[in-house]
C-alpha positions as CSV (number, residue, x, y, z in Angstrom):
1,M,133.9,215.0,70.1
2,R,131.7,217.9,70.9
3,W,129.8,215.8,73.4
4,L,133.2,214.9,75.2
5,L,133.9,218.6,75.3
6,L,130.6,219.3,76.8
7,I,131.1,216.6,79.5
8,L,134.5,217.8,80.3
9,T,133.3,221.4,80.4
10,L,130.5,220.3,82.9
11,F,133.1,218.5,85.0
12,A,135.3,221.2,85.2
13,L,132.5,223.7,86.4
14,L,131.6,221.1,88.9
15,L,135.1,220.9,90.2
16,A,135.1,224.7,90.3
17,F,132.2,224.9,92.6
18,T,133.3,222.2,94.9
19,R,137.0,223.7,95.7
20,H,137.4,225.4,98.9
21,T,140.6,227.4,97.9
22,G,140.4,230.6,95.8
23,G,143.2,229.5,93.4
24,A,141.8,226.3,92.7
25,M,138.3,227.6,92.1
26,A,139.6,230.3,89.7
27,G,141.7,227.7,87.8
28,W,138.8,225.5,87.2
29,L,136.5,228.4,86.5
30,F,138.9,229.4,83.8
31,V,139.0,226.0,82.4
32,G,135.2,225.8,82.5
33,M,134.6,229.0,80.8
34,T,137.2,228.2,78.1
35,G,135.6,224.9,77.6
36,A,132.1,226.6,77.5
37,I,133.2,228.9,74.6
38,V,135.1,225.9,72.7
39,T,132.0,223.6,73.3
40,G,129.8,226.4,71.9
41,V,131.9,226.8,68.8
42,A,132.1,223.1,68.1
43,F,128.1,222.6,68.3
44,A,127.8,225.8,66.0
45,Q,130.3,224.3,63.7
46,A,128.5,221.0,63.6
47,R,125.2,222.9,62.9
48,I,126.7,225.0,60.1
49,E,128.3,221.9,58.4
50,A,125.0,219.9,58.6
51,G,123.2,222.5,56.5
52,S,126.0,223.3,53.9
53,R,126.2,221.9,50.3
54,E,128.8,219.4,49.2
55,K,131.9,221.2,48.1
56,N,132.5,219.5,44.9
57,L,129.8,220.2,42.2
58,S,129.8,218.5,38.9
59,D,129.7,220.6,35.6
60,Y,126.1,219.3,35.1
61,E,125.1,220.4,38.7
62,L,126.9,223.9,38.1
63,M,124.9,224.3,34.8
64,R,121.7,223.4,36.6
65,L,122.3,225.9,39.4
66,R,123.1,228.7,36.8
67,E,119.8,227.9,35.1
68,G,117.9,228.2,38.5
69,K,117.0,224.6,38.6
70,E,117.7,222.0,41.2
71,P,120.8,220.0,40.3
């Protein structure tokens, strides 16, 4: 999904720089800048999710973590 957002954002910016009227350029620039922010957040979320632990730990794993050992 984030790759599709990146492609759509780049396409919107391409359209913004090929328009001849100010209104169309402003509209596509707005879509492009909004897309850039959303794409950045999507890539950051994927990066954070890749390094996070599993949400559900068993009682044994919790006990091992409390002892300071690897589960």
